[in-house]
C-alpha positions as CSV (number, residue, x, y, z in Angstrom):
1,X,-45.7,42.4,24.1
2,X,-47.4,42.7,20.6
3,X,-51.1,42.1,20.6
4,X,-50.9,39.2,18.2
5,X,-48.5,37.3,20.5
6,X,-49.2,34.6,23.1
7,X,-46.9,33.6,25.7
8,X,-47.1,30.3,27.7
9,X,-44.9,29.9,30.9
10,X,-44.4,26.8,32.9
11,X,-44.6,26.9,36.7
12,X,-41.4,25.3,37.6
13,X,-38.5,27.8,37.4
14,X,-35.9,25.2,36.4
15,X,-38.0,23.7,33.6
16,X,-39.9,26.4,31.6
17,X,-40.6,27.1,27.9
18,X,-41.7,30.2,26.1
19,X,-43.9,29.9,23.1
20,X,-44.4,33.0,21.0
21,X,-46.7,33.1,18.0
22,X,-47.0,36.0,15.7
23,X,-50.1,36.6,13.7
24,X,-53.7,35.7,14.1
25,X,-53.8,32.9,11.6
26,X,-56.0,30.1,13.0
27,X,-53.9,27.6,11.3
28,X,-51.3,28.5,13.9
29,X,-53.5,26.8,16.5
30,X,-54.3,23.3,15.5
31,X,-57.0,21.6,17.3
32,X,-56.2,19.2,20.1
33,X,-56.9,16.1,18.0
34,X,-54.3,17.0,15.3
35,X,-51.9,18.3,17.9
36,X,-51.7,15.3,20.2
37,X,-50.2,12.1,18.9
38,X,-51.2,8.9,20.6
39,X,-48.6,6.5,22.2
40,X,-49.7,3.9,19.6
41,X,-49.0,6.1,16.7
42,X,-45.7,7.1,18.2
43,X,-44.8,3.5,18.7
44,X,-45.6,2.7,15.1
45,X,-43.5,5.6,14.0
46,X,-40.4,4.2,15.9
47,X,-41.0,0.6,14.7
48,X,-41.1,2.0,11.1
49,X,-37.8,3.8,11.6
50,X,-36.3,0.8,13.2
51,X,-37.5,-1.5,10.4
52,X,-35.7,0.8,8.0
53,X,-32.5,0.7,9.9
54,X,-32.7,-3.1,10.3
55,X,-33.5,-3.6,6.6
56,X,-30.4,-1.5,5.7
57,X,-28.3,-3.4,8.0
58,X,-29.5,-6.8,6.9
59,X,-28.9,-5.7,3.2
60,X,-25.3,-4.9,4.2
61,X,-24.8,-8.2,6.0
62,X,-26.4,-10.2,3.1
63,X,-23.9,-8.4,0.6
64,X,-21.1,-9.4,2.7
65,X,-22.3,-13.0,3.1
66,X,-23.0,-13.2,-0.7
67,X,-19.4,-11.9,-1.5
68,X,-18.0,-14.3,1.0
69,X,-19.8,-17.2,-0.6
70,X,-18.8,-16.0,-4.1
71,X,-15.1,-15.7,-3.3
72,X,-14.7,-18.9,-1.3
73,X,-12.6,-20.3,-4.0
74,X,-10.1,-17.5,-4.2
75,X,-10.1,-16.5,-0.7
76,X,-8.1,-19.5,0.6
77,X,-4.8,-18.2,-0.7
78,X,-5.2,-14.7,1.1
79,X,-6.2,-16.4,4.4
80,X,-3.8,-19.2,4.4
81,X,-2.5,-19.3,7.9
82,X,1.0,-20.0,6.4
83,X,1.0,-17.0,4.3
84,X,-1.0,-14.4,6.2
85,X,-1.0,-15.2,10.0
86,X,-4.4,-16.2,11.3
87,X,-3.8,-15.0,14.8
88,X,-4.3,-11.4,13.5
89,X,-7.6,-12.2,12.3
90,X,-8.6,-14.0,15.6
91,X,-7.4,-11.0,17.6
92,X,-9.6,-8.6,15.4
93,X,-12.7,-10.8,15.9
94,X,-12.1,-10.8,19.6
95,X,-12.0,-7.0,19.6
96,X,-15.1,-6.9,17.6
97,X,-17.1,-9.3,19.8
98,X,-16.0,-7.3,22.9
99,X,-17.1,-4.0,21.3
100,X,-20.4,-5.3,20.3
101,X,-21.1,-6.6,23.9
102,X,-19.9,-3.2,25.2
103,X,-22.1,-1.2,22.8
104,X,-25.2,-3.3,23.6
105,X,-24.6,-2.5,27.4
106,X,-24.1,1.0,26.5
107,X,-27.3,1.3,24.5
108,X,-29.2,-0.2,27.4
109,X,-27.6,2.4,29.8
110,X,-28.4,5.2,27.3
111,X,-32.0,4.5,27.2
112,X,-32.3,3.9,31.0
113,X,-30.5,7.2,31.6
114,X,-27.6,5.7,33.4
115,X,-24.5,7.6,33.7
116,X,-21.1,7.9,35.4
117,X,-22.7,9.2,38.6
118,X,-23.8,5.5,39.3
119,X,-20.4,4.9,40.4
120,X,-20.6,7.2,43.2
121,X,-23.9,6.0,44.5
122,X,-24.3,3.9,47.5
123,X,-24.9,0.4,46.8
124,X,-28.4,0.5,48.3
125,X,-29.4,2.9,45.8
126,X,-28.7,0.8,42.9
127,X,-31.7,-1.0,41.7
128,X,-31.8,-4.3,39.9
129,X,-29.1,-6.9,38.9
130,X,-28.5,-5.3,35.4
131,X,-27.8,-1.8,36.9
132,X,-25.6,-3.4,39.5
133,X,-23.7,-5.1,36.8
134,X,-23.2,-2.0,34.9
135,X,-21.9,-0.1,37.9
136,X,-19.5,-3.0,38.6
137,X,-18.3,-2.8,35.0
138,X,-17.8,1.0,35.3
139,X,-15.8,0.5,38.4
140,X,-13.5,-2.2,36.8
141,X,-13.0,-0.3,33.7
142,X,-11.8,2.7,35.6
143,X,-9.7,1.1,38.0
144,X,-8.0,-1.6,35.8
145,X,-8.6,-1.3,32.1
146,X,-8.3,2.5,31.6
147,X,-4.8,2.9,33.0
148,X,-3.5,0.3,30.6
149,X,-5.2,1.8,27.6
150,X,-4.1,5.3,28.6
151,X,-0.4,4.1,29.0
152,X,-0.5,2.4,25.6
153,X,-2.0,5.3,23.9
154,X,0.5,7.7,25.4
155,X,3.3,5.3,24.2
156,X,1.9,5.3,20.6
157,X,1.4,9.0,20.7
158,X,4.9,9.6,21.5
159,X,6.2,7.4,18.6
160,X,3.5,9.2,16.3
161,X,5.1,12.7,17.3
162,X,8.6,11.4,16.7
163,X,7.6,10.0,13.3
164,X,5.8,13.2,12.4
165,X,8.8,15.2,13.3
166,X,11.0,13.1,11.0
167,X,8.6,13.7,8.2
168,X,8.7,17.4,8.8
169,X,12.5,17.4,9.0
170,X,12.6,15.6,5.6
171,X,10.2,18.1,4.0
172,X,12.3,21.0,5.3
173,X,15.4,19.3,3.7
174,X,13.7,19.0,0.4
175,X,12.7,22.6,0.6
176,X,16.3,23.5,1.3
177,X,17.4,21.5,-1.7
178,X,15.0,23.2,-4.0
179,X,15.8,26.7,-2.6
180,X,19.6,26.3,-3.0
181,X,19.1,24.4,-6.3
182,X,21.2,21.5,-5.0
183,X,21.7,18.8,-7.6
184,X,24.3,16.2,-8.3
185,X,27.0,17.7,-10.6
186,X,29.5,15.9,-12.9
187,X,33.1,16.2,-11.6
188,X,34.6,15.7,-14.8
189,X,33.9,16.6,-18.6
190,X,31.1,14.6,-20.2
191,X,31.7,11.6,-22.4
192,X,33.3,12.3,-25.8
193,X,30.4,11.4,-28.0
194,X,32.7,11.3,-31.2
195,X,34.9,8.4,-29.7
196,X,33.0,5.2,-29.0
197,X,36.0,3.7,-27.2
198,X,35.6,6.3,-24.4
199,X,32.2,4.7,-23.5
200,X,32.6,2.2,-20.6
201,X,31.2,-1.3,-20.9
202,X,27.7,-1.6,-19.6
203,X,25.7,-4.7,-18.8
204,X,21.9,-4.5,-19.0
205,X,19.9,-7.0,-16.9
206,X,16.1,-7.5,-17.3
207,X,15.0,-10.1,-14.7
208,X,11.5,-11.4,-15.2
209,X,9.1,-14.1,-14.2
210,X,5.9,-14.8,-16.0
211,X,5.7,-11.2,-17.3
212,X,3.6,-12.1,-20.3
213,X,2.0,-8.5,-20.4
214,X,5.2,-6.3,-20.4
215,X,8.1,-8.4,-21.8
216,X,8.0,-6.9,-25.2
217,X,8.0,-3.2,-24.2
218,X,10.8,-3.6,-21.7
219,X,13.1,-5.6,-24.0
220,X,12.3,-3.1,-26.8
221,X,13.2,-0.2,-24.6
222,X,16.4,-1.6,-23.4
223,X,17.3,-2.5,-27.1
224,X,16.8,1.1,-28.1
225,X,19.3,2.7,-25.5
226,X,21.6,5.2,-27.1
227,X,25.0,3.5,-26.4
228,X,27.6,2.0,-28.8
229,X,26.5,-1.5,-29.7
230,X,29.9,-2.9,-28.9
231,X,30.0,-1.5,-25.5
232,X,26.7,-2.9,-24.3
233,X,25.1,-6.3,-23.6
234,X,21.5,-6.9,-22.6
235,X,20.8,-10.0,-20.6
236,X,17.2,-11.1,-20.5
237,X,16.9,-13.1,-17.3
238,X,13.8,-15.3,-17.7
239,X,12.5,-17.3,-14.8
240,X,9.1,-18.0,-16.4
241,X,7.7,-21.4,-15.7
242,X,5.5,-21.4,-18.8
243,X,7.1,-23.1,-21.7
244,X,4.9,-21.1,-24.2
245,X,5.8,-17.9,-22.6
246,X,9.5,-18.9,-22.7
247,X,9.5,-19.4,-26.4
248,X,7.9,-16.1,-26.9
249,X,10.3,-14.1,-25.0
250,X,13.1,-16.0,-26.7
251,X,11.6,-15.1,-30.2
252,X,11.4,-11.4,-29.1
253,X,15.2,-11.5,-28.1
254,X,16.0,-13.3,-31.4
255,X,14.2,-10.5,-33.4
256,X,16.2,-7.8,-31.7
257,X,19.4,-9.8,-32.2
258,X,18.6,-9.9,-35.9
259,X,18.5,-6.1,-35.9
260,X,22.1,-6.0,-34.6
261,X,21.4,-5.6,-30.9
262,X,23.9,-7.4,-28.5
263,X,21.2,-9.3,-26.6
264,X,21.1,-12.8,-25.0
265,X,18.3,-14.8,-23.6
266,X,19.1,-16.7,-20.3
267,X,16.7,-19.2,-18.6
268,X,17.7,-21.0,-15.1
269,X,17.0,-24.7,-14.9
270,X,17.0,-24.4,-11.2
271,X,15.0,-21.3,-10.2
272,X,15.8,-20.6,-6.5
273,X,16.3,-17.4,-4.6
274,X,13.6,-15.4,-6.6
275,X,15.0,-12.3,-8.2
276,X,18.2,-12.2,-6.2
277,X,19.0,-15.8,-7.2
278,X,18.4,-14.7,-10.9
279,X,20.8,-11.8,-10.7
280,X,23.4,-13.8,-8.8
281,X,23.2,-16.5,-11.3
282,X,23.7,-14.1,-14.2
283,X,26.7,-12.3,-12.5
284,X,28.6,-15.6,-12.6
285,X,28.9,-15.7,-16.4
286,X,32.4,-15.3,-17.6
287,X,31.9,-12.3,-19.9
288,X,30.7,-10.1,-16.9
289,X,34.3,-9.4,-15.9
290,X,34.7,-7.4,-19.1
291,X,32.0,-5.0,-18.0
292,X,32.3,-2.1,-15.6
293,X,28.7,-1.1,-14.9
294,X,25.4,-3.1,-14.7
295,X,21.9,-1.4,-15.0
296,X,18.8,-3.3,-13.8
297,X,15.3,-2.8,-15.2
298,X,12.3,-4.7,-14.0
299,X,10.0,-6.1,-16.8
300,X,7.6,-3.3,-16.7
301,X,10.2,-0.5,-16.8
302,X,10.8,1.3,-20.1
303,X,13.8,3.7,-19.9
304,X,14.3,6.5,-22.5
305,X,17.0,6.1,-25.0
306,X,19.3,8.5,-23.2
307,X,19.1,6.9,-19.8
308,X,22.7,5.7,-19.8
309,X,24.0,9.1,-21.2
310,X,22.4,10.8,-18.2
311,X,23.7,8.4,-15.5
312,X,26.9,6.8,-16.4
313,X,28.8,10.1,-16.6
314,X,28.3,10.6,-12.9
315,X,30.7,7.7,-12.3
316,X,33.5,9.5,-14.2
317,X,36.1,11.1,-11.8
318,X,34.1,9.7,-8.7
319,X,35.8,6.4,-7.9
320,X,33.8,6.1,-4.4
321,X,30.5,6.2,-6.3
322,X,28.8,2.9,-6.3
323,X,25.2,3.6,-7.4
324,X,23.3,6.0,-9.5
325,X,19.5,5.7,-8.9
326,X,16.8,7.3,-11.2
327,X,13.2,8.2,-10.3
328,X,10.2,6.3,-11.2
329,X,7.2,7.7,-13.1
330,X,4.0,5.8,-13.7
331,X,1.9,5.5,-16.9
332,X,-1.3,4.4,-15.1
333,X,-1.1,6.8,-12.1
334,X,-4.6,8.2,-13.1
335,X,-6.1,4.8,-13.8
336,X,-8.2,4.6,-10.7
337,X,-8.4,5.8,-7.1
338,X,-6.0,3.1,-5.9
339,X,-3.2,4.1,-8.3
340,X,-3.9,8.0,-7.4
341,X,-3.2,7.1,-3.7
342,X,-0.2,5.0,-4.5
343,X,1.3,7.8,-6.7
344,X,1.1,10.2,-3.6
345,X,3.2,7.8,-1.5
346,X,5.8,7.2,-4.3
347,X,6.1,10.7,-5.3
348,X,6.8,11.7,-1.5
349,X,9.3,8.7,-1.4
350,X,11.4,9.8,-4.5
351,X,10.9,13.5,-4.4
352,X,11.7,13.8,-0.5
353,X,13.0,10.8,1.1
354,X,15.3,9.5,-1.7
355,X,16.5,13.1,-2.7
356,X,17.2,14.3,0.9
357,X,19.1,11.2,1.9
358,X,21.1,11.3,-1.4
359,X,22.1,14.9,-0.9
360,X,22.8,15.0,2.8
361,X,23.9,11.2,3.6
362,X,25.0,9.8,0.1
363,X,23.0,6.8,1.2
364,X,19.5,5.6,0.6
365,X,17.7,2.1,-0.2
366,X,18.3,0.9,-3.7
367,X,14.8,0.7,-5.4
368,X,15.8,-2.5,-7.2
369,X,15.3,-1.3,-10.5
370,X,16.1,1.8,-12.8
371,X,19.6,2.1,-11.2
372,X,23.3,1.7,-12.3
373,X,25.7,-0.2,-10.1
374,X,29.5,-0.2,-10.4
375,X,30.2,-3.9,-10.6
376,X,33.1,-3.6,-8.2
377,X,30.9,-2.2,-5.6
378,X,28.7,-5.2,-5.9
379,X,31.4,-7.7,-5.8
380,X,33.1,-6.0,-2.8
381,X,29.8,-6.0,-0.9
382,X,29.3,-9.7,-1.2
383,X,27.1,-9.8,-4.4
384,X,23.3,-10.6,-4.4
385,X,22.0,-12.6,-1.6
386,X,18.9,-14.7,-1.4
387,X,18.4,-14.5,2.5
388,X,15.6,-11.9,2.3
389,X,12.7,-10.7,-0.1
390,X,14.4,-7.3,-0.4
391,X,17.6,-8.2,-2.1
392,X,17.9,-4.5,-3.4
393,X,17.9,-3.0,0.2
394,X,20.2,-5.7,1.3
395,X,22.9,-4.9,-1.2
396,X,22.4,-1.1,-0.6
397,X,23.1,-1.5,3.2
398,X,26.2,-3.7,2.7
399,X,27.6,-1.3,0.2
400,X,27.1,1.6,2.4
401,X,28.9,-0.3,5.3
402,X,31.7,-0.8,2.8
403,X,32.1,2.9,2.3
404,X,30.5,3.3,-1.2
405,X,28.4,6.4,-1.8
406,X,25.1,6.7,-3.8
407,X,23.7,9.4,-6.0
408,X,20.1,10.0,-6.8
409,X,18.9,11.7,-9.8
410,X,15.5,13.3,-9.5
411,X,15.4,14.6,-12.9
412,X,16.1,11.2,-14.7
413,X,12.7,9.2,-14.9
414,X,11.9,5.7,-16.0
415,X,8.3,4.9,-16.6
416,X,6.6,1.8,-15.1
417,X,3.3,0.5,-13.8
418,X,1.5,0.6,-10.5
419,X,-0.6,-2.2,-9.3
420,X,-4.1,-1.6,-10.2
421,X,-5.9,-4.1,-8.0
422,X,-5.9,-4.1,-4.1
423,X,-4.8,-7.7,-4.1
424,X,-1.8,-7.0,-6.1
425,X,-0.9,-3.9,-4.2
426,X,-1.4,-5.7,-0.7
427,X,0.9,-8.5,-1.8
428,X,3.5,-6.1,-2.8
429,X,3.2,-4.1,0.4
430,X,3.6,-7.2,2.5
431,X,6.9,-8.0,0.7
432,X,8.1,-4.5,1.0
433,X,7.4,-4.3,4.7
434,X,8.4,-7.8,6.0
435,X,11.6,-7.8,4.0
436,X,13.3,-4.9,5.9
437,X,12.5,-6.5,9.3
438,X,14.3,-9.8,8.1
439,X,17.2,-7.7,6.8
440,X,17.3,-5.6,10.1
441,X,17.7,-8.9,12.2
442,X,20.5,-10.0,9.9
443,X,22.4,-6.7,9.4
444,X,22.3,-5.4,13.0
445,X,25.6,-7.1,14.1
446,X,27.3,-6.0,10.8
447,X,26.1,-2.4,11.5
448,X,27.4,-2.3,15.0
449,X,30.8,-3.7,14.0
450,X,31.3,-1.7,10.8
451,X,33.8,1.0,10.6
452,X,31.5,3.7,9.5
453,X,30.9,6.7,11.6
454,X,28.5,6.7,14.8
455,X,26.2,9.1,13.0
456,X,25.8,6.8,10.0
457,X,25.3,3.9,12.4
458,X,22.6,5.7,14.3
459,X,20.8,6.8,11.0
460,X,20.8,3.1,9.8
461,X,19.4,1.7,13.0
462,X,17.1,4.3,14.4
463,X,15.9,6.1,11.3
464,X,16.3,3.9,8.4
465,X,15.1,0.7,10.1
466,X,13.4,1.4,13.3
467,X,11.6,4.6,12.7
468,X,10.5,4.2,9.1
469,X,10.2,0.4,8.8
470,X,9.1,-0.7,12.3
471,X,7.5,2.2,14.3
472,X,5.5,3.7,11.5
473,X,3.2,0.5,10.9
474,X,3.2,-0.2,14.6
475,X,1.7,3.0,15.8
476,X,-0.4,3.6,12.8
477,X,-2.2,0.3,13.3
478,X,-2.2,0.1,17.2
479,X,-3.2,3.9,17.7
480,X,-5.8,4.4,14.9
481,X,-7.3,1.0,14.5
482,X,-7.3,-0.6,17.9
483,X,-6.8,2.0,20.7
484,X,-9.1,4.6,19.1
485,X,-12.2,2.4,18.6
486,X,-11.6,1.1,22.2
487,X,-11.5,4.5,23.9
488,X,-15.1,5.0,22.7
489,X,-16.0,2.4,25.3
490,X,-13.4,3.6,27.7
491,X,-14.0,7.5,28.2
492,X,-11.2,7.8,30.7
493,X,-8.8,7.1,27.8
494,X,-10.3,9.2,25.1
495,X,-7.7,10.6,22.7
496,X,-7.6,14.3,22.1
497,X,-8.7,15.8,18.7
498,X,-5.3,16.9,17.7
499,X,-4.1,13.4,17.6
500,X,-6.8,11.9,15.4
501,X,-7.5,15.0,13.3
502,X,-5.1,17.9,13.2
503,X,-1.7,16.3,13.2
504,X,-2.6,13.5,10.7
505,X,-4.0,16.1,8.3
506,X,-0.9,18.2,8.6
507,X,1.3,15.2,7.8
508,X,-0.8,14.1,5.0
509,X,-0.5,17.6,3.5
510,X,3.2,17.3,3.7
511,X,3.0,13.9,1.9
512,X,0.8,15.4,-0.8
513,X,3.2,18.5,-1.5
514,X,5.4,16.6,-4.1
515,X,2.2,15.7,-6.1
516,X,0.1,18.8,-5.8
517,X,-2.6,17.7,-8.3
518,X,-3.5,15.1,-5.7
519,X,-4.8,17.7,-3.2
520,X,-8.5,16.7,-3.7
521,X,-7.6,13.3,-2.6
522,X,-6.3,14.4,0.8
523,X,-9.1,12.8,3.0
524,X,-9.1,9.6,0.9
525,X,-5.4,9.3,1.3
526,X,-5.5,9.8,4.9
527,X,-8.2,7.1,5.4
528,X,-6.5,4.7,3.1
529,X,-3.1,5.0,4.7
530,X,-4.8,3.9,7.9
531,X,-6.5,1.1,6.1
532,X,-3.2,-0.2,4.7
533,X,-1.6,-0.1,8.3
534,X,-3.0,-3.6,9.0
535,X,-1.3,-5.2,6.1
536,X,1.9,-3.4,7.0
537,X,1.7,-4.2,10.5
538,X,1.2,-7.8,9.9
539,X,4.1,-7.9,7.5
540,X,6.4,-6.2,9.9
541,X,5.6,-8.7,12.7
542,X,6.0,-11.6,10.2
543,X,9.5,-10.3,9.1
544,X,10.6,-9.4,12.7
545,X,9.7,-12.9,14.1
546,X,10.6,-14.8,10.9
547,X,7.0,-16.2,10.3
548,X,6.2,-18.2,7.2
549,X,4.7,-15.3,5.2
550,X,8.1,-13.4,5.5
551,X,9.6,-15.3,2.8
552,X,6.6,-15.2,0.4
553,X,7.4,-13.8,-2.9
554,X,4.5,-13.0,-5.3
555,X,5.2,-11.2,-8.7
556,X,3.2,-8.1,-8.9
557,X,0.5,-8.4,-11.5
558,X,1.1,-6.2,-14.6
559,X,-1.4,-4.9,-17.2
560,X,1.0,-3.9,-19.9
561,X,-0.2,-0.4,-20.1
562,X,2.0,2.1,-22.0
563,X,2.2,5.8,-22.4
564,X,1.3,7.5,-25.6
565,X,5.0,8.1,-26.5
566,X,5.8,4.4,-25.9
567,X,2.7,3.4,-28.0
568,X,3.9,5.6,-31.0
569,X,7.6,4.3,-30.5
570,X,6.8,0.8,-30.6
571,X,4.0,0.7,-33.3
572,X,6.5,1.0,-36.1
573,X,8.7,-1.6,-34.4
574,X,5.9,-4.0,-34.0
575,X,5.1,-3.7,-37.8
576,X,8.6,-4.4,-38.9
577,X,9.1,-7.4,-36.4
578,X,5.9,-9.1,-37.8
579,X,7.1,-8.6,-41.4
580,X,10.5,-10.2,-40.6
581,X,9.1,-12.9,-38.5
582,X,11.1,-16.1,-39.2
583,X,9.4,-19.3,-40.2
584,X,9.9,-20.7,-36.7
585,X,8.2,-17.9,-35.2
586,X,5.2,-18.5,-37.5
587,X,5.2,-22.1,-36.5
588,X,5.2,-21.1,-32.9
589,X,2.3,-18.9,-33.4
590,X,0.4,-21.5,-35.3
591,X,1.0,-24.1,-32.5
592,X,-0.1,-21.7,-29.8
593,X,-3.4,-21.0,-31.7
594,X,-3.8,-24.6,-32.1
595,X,-3.4,-25.3,-28.5
596,X,-6.0,-22.5,-27.6
597,X,-8.4,-24.1,-30.1
598,X,-8.0,-27.4,-28.5
599,X,-8.4,-26.1,-25.1
600,X,-11.7,-24.3,-26.1
601,X,-12.9,-27.5,-27.9
602,X,-12.3,-29.3,-24.5
603,X,-14.2,-26.9,-22.5
604,X,-17.2,-27.1,-25.0
605,X,-17.1,-30.9,-24.7
606,X,-17.4,-30.6,-20.9
607,X,-20.4,-28.3,-21.1
608,X,-22.3,-30.5,-23.7
609,X,-24.9,-32.5,-21.8
610,X,-27.2,-34.9,-23.6
611,X,-26.2,-33.8,-27.2
612,X,-26.9,-30.1,-26.4
613,X,-24.0,-27.6,-26.1
614,X,-24.5,-24.9,-23.5
615,X,-23.5,-21.5,-24.5
616,X,-20.2,-20.4,-23.0
617,X,-20.5,-17.8,-20.5
618,X,-18.0,-14.8,-20.5
619,X,-15.4,-14.9,-17.7
620,X,-16.4,-12.5,-14.9
621,X,-14.0,-10.7,-12.6
622,X,-14.1,-12.0,-9.2
623,X,-13.7,-9.7,-6.3
624,X,-11.6,-10.9,-3.4
625,X,-12.8,-10.7,0.3
626,X,-10.3,-9.5,2.9
627,X,-11.5,-10.7,6.2
628,X,-9.1,-8.8,8.4
629,X,-10.1,-5.6,6.7
630,X,-13.9,-6.4,7.2
631,X,-13.4,-7.3,10.9
632,X,-11.9,-3.9,11.4
633,X,-14.6,-2.3,9.5
634,X,-17.1,-3.5,11.7
635,X,-15.0,-2.8,14.8
636,X,-14.8,0.8,13.8
637,X,-18.4,1.1,12.8
638,X,-19.3,-0.3,16.2
639,X,-17.1,2.3,18.0
640,X,-18.6,5.1,15.7
641,X,-22.2,4.0,17.0
642,X,-21.0,4.3,20.6
643,X,-19.4,7.7,19.7
644,X,-22.7,8.8,18.4
645,X,-24.4,8.0,21.6
646,X,-22.0,10.1,23.5
647,X,-22.0,13.0,20.7
648,X,-18.4,13.0,20.3
649,X,-18.4,15.0,17.0
650,X,-15.2,14.6,15.1
651,X,-14.4,11.4,16.9
652,X,-17.7,9.9,15.4
653,X,-17.1,11.1,11.9
654,X,-13.6,9.8,11.8
655,X,-14.5,6.4,12.9
656,X,-17.6,6.4,10.7
657,X,-15.5,7.3,7.4
658,X,-12.5,5.1,8.5
659,X,-14.8,2.1,9.1
660,X,-16.5,2.7,5.7
661,X,-13.0,2.8,4.2
662,X,-12.1,-0.5,5.6
663,X,-15.3,-2.0,4.3
664,X,-14.7,-0.8,0.8
665,X,-11.3,-2.3,1.0
666,X,-12.4,-5.4,2.5
667,X,-14.9,-6.0,-0.2
668,X,-12.3,-5.3,-2.8
669,X,-14.1,-2.4,-4.3
670,X,-11.1,-0.2,-4.8
671,X,-9.1,-0.5,-7.9
672,X,-9.3,-3.0,-10.8
673,X,-10.3,-6.6,-10.1
674,X,-8.0,-9.4,-11.3
675,X,-9.7,-12.3,-13.2
């Protein structure tokens, strides 16, 4: 041993330590006073650390409490039991309370060095009532609770693997399409552009309801479609309940009509059935019988001028073709984190799901807009029905059962908007996931009795409805939001790493492949998809069991954003429209300004107290608070704390970041907030 080294060995062979110090620096040998720390000092150190932790937690709870109080006026709609289901929130609270109690017991057991060996001890070796209670809990948990959780987790794992296999098969189908360069081809020569009489009669429908922000750009884009003026008719189907907005939309329609566009404004007096009722009412007009095709654009969709020339020719020489669906593209996909994550999902939906189903099955769900229908196919399939909130999927399924084929054009894009606030996105997803379950209940007998092949029936029932609309939200919520945190308190049922880490990351990679620029958002996407599972699960249950919120229809909030090309195209149009404004239009604008001034004067009068006028405050954007997401956030964070005690590694990090993801969403800190 080196001369400048000192070794100290403990006597007990099973507990020894070796200290080796090189060098003769006296600073390496602090005196005993500096080396030893008194128990009092150590206690103060522990108390200081605990105080910091408690302060952080108290700040967090204070922020939540403040947000709850601030949003008390706006939260009622979101938590209305008729619209969202209060039972789910109660269930989450019960799980949270149980987890907190279990965590408290585990903390006591951790610091008292209790472990699973207590179960095997004789009863006379167990000391104290608390220790005896802990032993009883371990025995009860092992004999009764763990088997149930293990069985449920295995069931969800099987569903998870089946759904993952479906995703993999879809991606392989997409790769095959790209490799073989398979795409829909025209069966006949293209339209004779020199002879306008060869162009079929096309009806354009633009359904809208209180779309103040986007009505101008959608009407303008439809009016500029490159198609003979005498072979096209644009119906603006306005269901707005605001009289002022109705007048503005009518003025926009009249302005385009003056320019020679064949366009009409239609407003229903009895507005029932939401979008399906609006479209159904429009199809009853006498002049519709003169048209062969109908194209539908939602109010925020702006097709390019050559849209009809890229879609209509596919119907020529193909009498069995009932629908041509175009792809969506998004002008605000990079607006915030929420829109980026939505873009990943929708790129996979169009690039993979729609394209693969269109090529190999000639069937997919109609997206409700940016599609061209053969009017004969609509009529033979029963037309628009108001029985669900997914009228687009309803008509697609009925047309498929009647033998009509669909074509998806991945290279024809129509720009639109993504919801920029979590509140709007959540309501949209609730409608998109409750409607299919309503439809499944209604269509199942028709599918079984239909004359289509057994393979197509199996695809509709097991893949289209059960696997992608029911099983996906069920296992994602049950497995990752309920079972996983509970297994932290039930070690016998602990999930392996490949379930919570490896397979989800692989599937997320597959989902991101159609949008490779989104690769840096892989982990946020994975966490956010699990966060959205509670909304999708709740919607699926409400639709399956016909609960009140299953029939809820809320128009998705729009911002009226346009791409650069749209802005350049419409700038000149706006200038000309303002110059040619009729006197009635000017009168309308003056009336609207008058009303705004009167309202402002009334508000000022209300604020005036004792002859003094208070300065008007700027309207602040209010964040919503989503209680179910917050409840799951604290459940997952509690489970993360238990996982930390057990040094579970990846389990801890997954639960921690997933809990923080729920917390961010629950406090409405993702996306833009709505006034």
